[in-house]
N, C-alpha and C positions, 0 to 999 in steps of 0.2 A: 192317640192311644189312650185308653181309659185304664185306670187302676182300680182295685177293689174298693178303695176309699171313695171313688167317684160313682160307685154303683148306686142306683136308686132302687127303691123297693120293687119296681116293675122289672128290673134287670136281674133280680135274684132268682135262683133256681126254685122251681115248684117242688113240693114234696107231698106225698100222700101219707096219711096217718098209718102207722104200723098196724093198728088194730081195726079201725073203721074203714080204711081205704078211701077216705074223702080228702079233698085238697085242704091243706093246712094253711092257716093265716101265718104271715111272716113279717118280721120287723128287724131292723138293724139295732144291735146293742153293743155295749163294750167299746165305745168310741168308734163305732162302725166297723169293728173287726170281726164281729160274729153275727150270724143270722139266727134269730130265735123263732122257732116254729111252734104254733099252738093249734091243736085240733079243736074246731068249733063244736064238735059233737061230744067227745069224751074227755077233752081237756088234756090229752096226752101232749107232752112237751119234748122238744129236741132242740139242741143248739149246735151249730156247725161253724167252724172258723173259716173266714174268707182269706185266701192266700196261704202262704207257708207259715209254719210255726217259727217263732223267734228262736234265736240261738240260746242254749242254756247259759245261765249266768255262771261266771267263774268266781269261785270263792277263794 
């Protein structure tokens, strides 16, 4: 069984640019917890979390 932390960039979901509708470049960021997408044409950017959100901190 693989976890999101074991994901390679080839296993990440593809995304089309909201504006240009071309495939976006993708890379793992934030300790491999997020996928950062960048459009090669218009430089639109989007970041998506891999897996569930962490529980809120109790103060």
